[in-house]
A tleap script that builds the chain and sets N, CA, C and O, in Angstrom:
source leaprc.protein.ff14SB
mol = sequence {
  NMET ALA ARG VAL LEU LEU PHE GLY PRO LEU
  ARG ASP LEU ALA GLY TRP ARG GLU ARG ASP
  LEU GLU ALA THR PRO ALA SER VAL PHE ALA
  LEU ARG ASP LEU LEU ALA ALA GLU ASP ALA
  ARG LEU GLY GLU ALA LEU ARG GLY PRO GLY
  VAL GLN VAL ALA LEU ASP GLN ALA ILE VAL
  ARG GLY ASP ALA PRO LEU HIE PRO LYS ALA
  GLU VAL ALA PHE LEU PRO PRO MET SER GLY
  CGLY
}
set mol.1.N position { 12.920 80.505 -28.385 }
set mol.1.CA position { 12.748 80.345 -29.747 }
set mol.1.C position { 11.117 80.382 -29.889 }
set mol.1.O position { 10.347 79.517 -29.470 }
set mol.2.N position { 10.788 81.535 -30.549 }
set mol.2.CA position { 9.382 81.750 -30.965 }
set mol.2.C position { 9.110 81.078 -32.385 }
set mol.2.O position { 9.820 81.140 -33.388 }
set mol.3.N position { 7.901 80.423 -32.208 }
set mol.3.CA position { 7.356 79.628 -33.055 }
set mol.3.C position { 6.238 80.416 -34.092 }
set mol.3.O position { 5.234 80.886 -33.557 }
set mol.4.N position { 6.383 80.537 -35.340 }
set mol.4.CA position { 5.537 81.194 -36.283 }
set mol.4.C position { 4.543 80.053 -37.015 }
set mol.4.O position { 4.991 78.974 -37.404 }
set mol.5.N position { 3.215 80.417 -37.142 }
set mol.5.CA position { 2.338 79.348 -37.702 }
set mol.5.C position { 1.608 80.335 -38.864 }
set mol.5.O position { 1.418 81.547 -38.760 }
set mol.6.N position { 1.313 79.602 -39.818 }
set mol.6.CA position { 0.616 80.280 -40.933 }
set mol.6.C position { -0.498 79.136 -41.589 }
set mol.6.O position { -0.270 77.972 -41.920 }
set mol.7.N position { -1.722 79.871 -41.646 }
set mol.7.CA position { -2.796 79.034 -42.359 }
set mol.7.C position { -3.180 79.327 -43.278 }
set mol.7.O position { -2.894 80.451 -43.691 }
set mol.8.N position { -4.068 78.407 -44.099 }
set mol.8.CA position { -4.767 78.830 -45.267 }
set mol.8.C position { -3.840 78.957 -46.424 }
set mol.8.O position { -2.861 78.280 -46.739 }
set mol.9.N position { -4.439 80.073 -47.019 }
set mol.9.CA position { -3.738 80.722 -48.432 }
set mol.9.C position { -2.333 81.249 -47.917 }
set mol.9.O position { -1.382 81.276 -48.698 }
set mol.10.N position { -2.188 81.718 -46.446 }
set mol.10.CA position { -0.667 82.242 -46.374 }
set mol.10.C position { 0.167 81.145 -46.234 }
set mol.10.O position { 1.322 81.185 -46.656 }
set mol.11.N position { -0.346 80.065 -45.627 }
set mol.11.CA position { 0.653 78.688 -45.714 }
set mol.11.C position { 1.073 78.318 -47.084 }
set mol.11.O position { 2.235 78.049 -47.390 }
set mol.12.N position { -0.058 78.321 -47.987 }
set mol.12.CA position { 0.269 77.860 -49.453 }
set mol.12.C position { 1.331 78.860 -50.031 }
set mol.12.O position { 2.205 78.383 -50.754 }
set mol.13.N position { 1.329 79.934 -49.827 }
set mol.13.CA position { 2.064 81.086 -50.536 }
set mol.13.C position { 3.512 81.112 -49.940 }
set mol.13.O position { 4.475 81.611 -50.524 }
set mol.14.N position { 3.549 80.570 -48.824 }
set mol.14.CA position { 5.034 80.568 -48.213 }
set mol.14.C position { 5.448 79.321 -48.434 }
set mol.14.O position { 6.636 79.274 -48.756 }
set mol.15.N position { 4.850 78.198 -48.375 }
set mol.15.CA position { 5.204 76.850 -48.633 }
set mol.15.C position { 5.803 76.289 -47.507 }
set mol.15.O position { 6.636 75.386 -47.581 }
set mol.16.N position { 5.313 76.914 -46.200 }
set mol.16.CA position { 5.623 76.204 -45.025 }
set mol.16.C position { 4.501 76.678 -43.951 }
set mol.16.O position { 4.057 77.826 -43.934 }
set mol.17.N position { 4.104 75.668 -43.072 }
set mol.17.CA position { 3.003 75.925 -42.309 }
set mol.17.C position { 3.704 76.594 -40.613 }
set mol.17.O position { 3.240 77.540 -39.976 }
set mol.18.N position { 4.689 75.891 -40.311 }
set mol.18.CA position { 5.266 76.059 -38.905 }
set mol.18.C position { 6.731 76.442 -39.195 }
set mol.18.O position { 7.358 75.872 -40.087 }
set mol.19.N position { 7.305 77.475 -38.384 }
set mol.19.CA position { 8.587 77.536 -38.385 }
set mol.19.C position { 9.128 78.036 -37.122 }
set mol.19.O position { 8.536 78.990 -36.617 }
set mol.20.N position { 10.076 77.591 -36.567 }
set mol.20.CA position { 10.801 78.260 -35.104 }
set mol.20.C position { 11.932 79.008 -35.826 }
set mol.20.O position { 12.552 78.698 -36.844 }
set mol.21.N position { 12.043 80.212 -34.920 }
set mol.21.CA position { 13.062 81.185 -35.245 }
set mol.21.C position { 14.170 81.146 -34.083 }
set mol.21.O position { 13.916 81.039 -32.883 }
set mol.22.N position { 15.364 81.246 -34.623 }
set mol.22.CA position { 16.371 81.213 -33.881 }
set mol.22.C position { 16.321 82.306 -32.802 }
set mol.22.O position { 16.376 82.094 -31.591 }
set mol.23.N position { 16.199 83.607 -33.451 }
set mol.23.CA position { 16.150 84.725 -32.450 }
set mol.23.C position { 14.829 85.387 -32.650 }
set mol.23.O position { 14.262 85.436 -33.742 }
set mol.24.N position { 14.348 85.916 -31.493 }
set mol.24.CA position { 12.799 86.352 -31.391 }
set mol.24.C position { 12.840 87.925 -31.516 }
set mol.24.O position { 13.394 88.623 -30.666 }
set mol.25.N position { 12.147 88.488 -32.756 }
set mol.25.CA position { 11.994 89.802 -32.887 }
set mol.25.C position { 11.250 90.449 -31.884 }
set mol.25.O position { 10.420 89.757 -31.294 }
set mol.26.N position { 11.394 91.841 -31.510 }
set mol.26.CA position { 11.127 92.413 -30.445 }
set mol.26.C position { 9.283 92.480 -30.379 }
set mol.26.O position { 8.704 92.407 -29.295 }
set mol.27.N position { 8.591 92.615 -31.593 }
set mol.27.CA position { 7.319 92.556 -31.867 }
set mol.27.C position { 6.801 91.990 -32.968 }
set mol.27.O position { 7.435 91.516 -33.910 }
set mol.28.N position { 5.414 92.059 -32.805 }
set mol.28.CA position { 4.630 91.341 -34.099 }
set mol.28.C position { 5.040 92.104 -35.361 }
set mol.28.O position { 5.295 91.443 -36.369 }
set mol.29.N position { 5.133 93.551 -35.396 }
set mol.29.CA position { 5.098 94.168 -36.397 }
set mol.29.C position { 6.606 93.676 -37.148 }
set mol.29.O position { 6.731 93.332 -38.324 }
set mol.30.N position { 7.818 93.762 -35.982 }
set mol.30.CA position { 9.203 93.404 -36.768 }
set mol.30.C position { 9.097 91.942 -37.078 }
set mol.30.O position { 9.753 91.598 -38.061 }
set mol.31.N position { 8.480 91.084 -36.517 }
set mol.31.CA position { 8.345 89.687 -37.105 }
set mol.31.C position { 7.639 89.742 -38.534 }
set mol.31.O position { 8.135 89.053 -39.425 }
set mol.32.N position { 6.534 90.500 -38.804 }
set mol.32.CA position { 6.106 90.507 -40.029 }
set mol.32.C position { 7.285 91.462 -41.176 }
set mol.32.O position { 7.326 91.291 -42.394 }
set mol.33.N position { 7.860 92.116 -40.656 }
set mol.33.CA position { 8.836 92.720 -41.250 }
set mol.33.C position { 10.114 91.984 -41.816 }
set mol.33.O position { 10.699 92.230 -42.870 }
set mol.34.N position { 10.435 90.940 -40.786 }
set mol.34.CA position { 11.448 89.891 -41.012 }
set mol.34.C position { 11.047 88.897 -42.200 }
set mol.34.O position { 11.759 88.574 -43.151 }
set mol.35.N position { 9.797 88.504 -41.934 }
set mol.35.CA position { 9.147 87.525 -42.815 }
set mol.35.C position { 8.991 88.203 -44.385 }
set mol.35.O position { 9.205 87.554 -45.410 }
set mol.36.N position { 8.601 89.549 -44.362 }
set mol.36.CA position { 8.494 90.108 -45.578 }
set mol.36.C position { 9.813 90.474 -46.324 }
set mol.36.O position { 9.852 90.528 -47.553 }
set mol.37.N position { 11.046 90.759 -45.415 }
set mol.37.CA position { 12.205 90.780 -46.120 }
set mol.37.C position { 12.638 89.437 -46.538 }
set mol.37.O position { 13.612 89.549 -47.283 }
set mol.38.N position { 12.319 88.288 -46.364 }
set mol.38.CA position { 12.778 87.211 -46.671 }
set mol.38.C position { 11.543 86.639 -47.963 }
set mol.38.O position { 11.873 85.728 -48.723 }
set mol.39.N position { 10.742 87.016 -48.025 }
set mol.39.CA position { 9.591 86.829 -49.015 }
set mol.39.C position { 8.605 87.886 -49.483 }
set mol.39.O position { 7.491 87.909 -48.960 }
set mol.40.N position { 8.885 88.651 -50.310 }
set mol.40.CA position { 8.117 89.922 -50.460 }
set mol.40.C position { 6.596 89.690 -50.703 }
set mol.40.O position { 5.714 90.430 -50.269 }
set mol.41.N position { 6.388 88.508 -51.495 }
set mol.41.CA position { 4.935 88.184 -51.826 }
set mol.41.C position { 4.113 87.801 -50.399 }
set mol.41.O position { 2.960 88.192 -50.218 }
set mol.42.N position { 4.843 86.994 -49.416 }
set mol.42.CA position { 4.276 86.658 -48.175 }
set mol.42.C position { 4.048 88.049 -47.365 }
set mol.42.O position { 3.008 88.295 -46.753 }
set mol.43.N position { 5.102 88.875 -47.441 }
set mol.43.CA position { 5.021 90.201 -46.788 }
set mol.43.C position { 3.956 90.802 -47.039 }
set mol.43.O position { 3.291 91.239 -46.100 }
set mol.44.N position { 3.544 90.965 -48.328 }
set mol.44.CA position { 2.473 91.823 -48.802 }
set mol.44.C position { 1.247 91.085 -48.305 }
set mol.44.O position { 0.319 91.783 -47.896 }
set mol.45.N position { 1.121 89.801 -48.285 }
set mol.45.CA position { -0.416 89.086 -47.861 }
set mol.45.C position { -0.417 89.174 -46.340 }
set mol.45.O position { -1.526 89.094 -45.811 }
set mol.46.N position { 0.673 89.331 -45.531 }
set mol.46.CA position { 0.439 89.318 -44.261 }
set mol.46.C position { -0.017 90.716 -43.743 }
set mol.46.O position { -0.711 90.823 -42.732 }
set mol.47.N position { 0.431 91.851 -44.526 }
set mol.47.CA position { -0.368 93.163 -44.266 }
set mol.47.C position { -1.670 93.348 -45.084 }
set mol.47.O position { -2.151 94.481 -45.112 }
set mol.48.N position { -2.249 92.408 -45.711 }
set mol.48.CA position { -3.336 92.653 -46.332 }
set mol.48.C position { -4.781 92.653 -45.652 }
set mol.48.O position { -4.941 92.202 -44.518 }
set mol.49.N position { -5.658 93.102 -46.292 }
set mol.49.CA position { -7.107 93.306 -45.327 }
set mol.49.C position { -7.300 91.985 -44.661 }
set mol.49.O position { -7.046 90.921 -45.225 }
set mol.50.N position { -7.733 92.081 -43.513 }
set mol.50.CA position { -8.619 91.025 -42.820 }
set mol.50.C position { -7.547 89.812 -42.210 }
set mol.50.O position { -7.931 88.900 -41.477 }
set mol.51.N position { -6.470 89.951 -42.558 }
set mol.51.CA position { -5.316 88.973 -41.833 }
set mol.51.C position { -5.343 89.392 -40.286 }
set mol.51.O position { -5.312 90.537 -39.834 }
set mol.52.N position { -5.407 88.211 -39.605 }
set mol.52.CA position { -5.474 88.567 -38.032 }
set mol.52.C position { -4.256 87.777 -37.683 }
set mol.52.O position { -3.725 86.896 -38.359 }
set mol.53.N position { -3.824 88.342 -36.257 }
set mol.53.CA position { -2.642 87.694 -35.752 }
set mol.53.C position { -3.110 87.251 -34.442 }
set mol.53.O position { -3.783 88.008 -33.743 }
set mol.54.N position { -2.768 85.967 -34.029 }
set mol.54.CA position { -2.821 85.417 -32.633 }
set mol.54.C position { -1.466 85.312 -31.909 }
set mol.54.O position { -0.497 84.764 -32.435 }
set mol.55.N position { -1.442 85.783 -30.852 }
set mol.55.CA position { -0.305 85.620 -29.983 }
set mol.55.C position { -0.642 84.804 -28.881 }
set mol.55.O position { -1.588 85.073 -28.141 }
set mol.56.N position { 0.104 83.797 -28.734 }
set mol.56.CA position { -0.023 82.702 -27.590 }
set mol.56.C position { -1.676 82.379 -27.704 }
set mol.56.O position { -2.389 82.493 -26.706 }
set mol.57.N position { -2.136 82.029 -28.810 }
set mol.57.CA position { -3.740 81.664 -28.989 }
set mol.57.C position { -4.749 82.799 -28.446 }
set mol.57.O position { -5.853 82.538 -27.970 }
set mol.58.N position { -4.235 84.040 -28.580 }
set mol.58.CA position { -5.243 85.164 -28.176 }
set mol.58.C position { -4.931 86.114 -29.522 }
set mol.58.O position { -3.780 86.235 -29.940 }
set mol.59.N position { -5.959 86.708 -30.093 }
set mol.59.CA position { -6.178 87.687 -31.051 }
set mol.59.C position { -5.463 88.946 -30.559 }
set mol.59.O position { -5.706 89.324 -29.413 }
set mol.60.N position { -4.654 89.589 -31.274 }
set mol.60.CA position { -4.007 90.986 -30.774 }
set mol.60.C position { -4.278 91.763 -32.156 }
set mol.60.O position { -4.218 91.378 -33.324 }
set mol.61.N position { -4.577 92.923 -31.617 }
set mol.61.CA position { -4.966 94.275 -32.382 }
set mol.61.C position { -3.493 94.988 -32.742 }
set mol.61.O position { -2.713 94.919 -31.791 }
set mol.62.N position { -3.064 95.529 -33.698 }
set mol.62.CA position { -1.867 96.257 -33.710 }
set mol.62.C position { -0.737 95.454 -33.362 }
set mol.62.O position { -0.714 94.225 -33.436 }
set mol.63.N position { 0.372 96.322 -32.911 }
set mol.63.CA position { 1.596 95.735 -32.446 }
set mol.63.C position { 1.309 95.203 -31.301 }
set mol.63.O position { 0.385 95.555 -30.568 }
set mol.64.N position { 2.311 94.088 -31.047 }
set mol.64.CA position { 2.452 93.510 -29.412 }
set mol.64.C position { 3.844 93.190 -29.388 }
set mol.64.O position { 4.495 92.963 -30.408 }
set mol.65.N position { 4.337 93.168 -28.138 }
set mol.65.CA position { 5.804 92.647 -28.060 }
set mol.65.C position { 5.634 91.176 -27.771 }
set mol.65.O position { 4.753 90.663 -27.082 }
set mol.66.N position { 6.767 90.493 -28.506 }
set mol.66.CA position { 7.007 89.128 -28.490 }
set mol.66.C position { 7.951 88.720 -26.970 }
set mol.66.O position { 8.656 89.499 -26.327 }
set mol.67.N position { 7.741 87.570 -26.746 }
set mol.67.CA position { 8.730 86.949 -25.642 }
set mol.67.C position { 9.511 85.673 -26.129 }
set mol.67.O position { 8.940 85.042 -27.020 }
set mol.68.N position { 10.669 85.209 -25.711 }
set mol.68.CA position { 11.329 84.180 -26.712 }
set mol.68.C position { 10.258 82.923 -26.930 }
set mol.68.O position { 10.225 82.446 -28.064 }
set mol.69.N position { 9.503 82.435 -26.060 }
set mol.69.CA position { 8.670 81.153 -26.366 }
set mol.69.C position { 7.388 81.538 -27.005 }
set mol.69.O position { 6.576 80.620 -27.119 }
set mol.70.N position { 7.000 82.833 -27.492 }
set mol.70.CA position { 5.871 83.239 -28.133 }
set mol.70.C position { 5.530 82.351 -29.271 }
set mol.70.O position { 6.332 81.856 -30.063 }
set mol.71.N position { 4.181 82.205 -29.255 }
set mol.71.CA position { 3.606 81.367 -30.445 }
set mol.71.C position { 2.845 82.499 -31.496 }
set mol.71.O position { 1.868 83.101 -31.051 }
set mol.72.N position { 3.198 82.710 -32.555 }
set mol.72.CA position { 2.593 83.815 -33.172 }
set mol.72.C position { 1.986 83.201 -34.552 }
set mol.72.O position { 2.769 82.796 -35.411 }
set mol.73.N position { 0.569 83.136 -34.755 }
set mol.73.CA position { -0.117 82.643 -35.844 }
set mol.73.C position { -0.703 83.773 -36.880 }
set mol.73.O position { -1.365 84.681 -36.378 }
set mol.74.N position { -0.547 83.768 -37.936 }
set mol.74.CA position { -1.039 84.440 -38.980 }
set mol.74.C position { -2.411 83.843 -39.404 }
set mol.74.O position { -2.484 82.622 -39.534 }
set mol.75.N position { -3.394 84.544 -39.606 }
set mol.75.CA position { -4.739 83.882 -39.994 }
set mol.75.C position { -5.363 84.703 -41.253 }
set mol.75.O position { -5.634 85.903 -41.295 }
set mol.76.N position { -5.502 83.797 -42.185 }
set mol.76.CA position { -6.159 84.625 -43.314 }
set mol.76.C position { -7.502 85.141 -43.022 }
set mol.76.O position { -8.175 84.841 -42.036 }
set mol.77.N position { -7.813 85.896 -43.912 }
set mol.77.CA position { -9.151 86.570 -43.847 }
set mol.77.C position { -10.207 85.451 -43.656 }
set mol.77.O position { -10.040 84.343 -44.166 }
set mol.78.N position { -11.318 85.767 -42.899 }
set mol.78.CA position { -12.348 84.531 -42.791 }
set mol.78.C position { -13.650 85.025 -43.753 }
set mol.78.O position { -13.878 86.202 -44.033 }
set mol.79.N position { -14.262 84.140 -44.091 }
set mol.79.CA position { -15.546 84.521 -44.749 }
set mol.79.C position { -16.695 83.332 -44.259 }
set mol.79.O position { -16.365 82.167 -44.037 }
set mol.80.N position { -17.808 83.737 -44.158 }
set mol.80.CA position { -18.782 82.859 -43.777 }
set mol.80.C position { -20.299 83.432 -44.122 }
set mol.80.O position { -20.616 84.449 -44.739 }
set mol.81.N position { -21.005 82.562 -43.592 }
set mol.81.CA position { -22.554 82.984 -44.064 }
set mol.81.C position { -23.540 82.359 -43.101 }
set mol.81.O position { -24.749 82.536 -43.254 }
savepdb mol mol.pdb
quit
């Protein structure tokens, strides 16, 4: 069972921080599409500029395959100075 984590404004938008999935999508992009199908505003935000994805606590670029025990975190754009 894969786990999805949302942080910052993404969490606020979705109304949840952590969620376990019954069935694990094949990839990060498939997961993002699944979440977008459930909540169009969240889907748009997940595709926004600067949103990063961490798979098992490592940042991934682009799509990546998921395994049943995967932990996928969507991180909002960071700012700093």
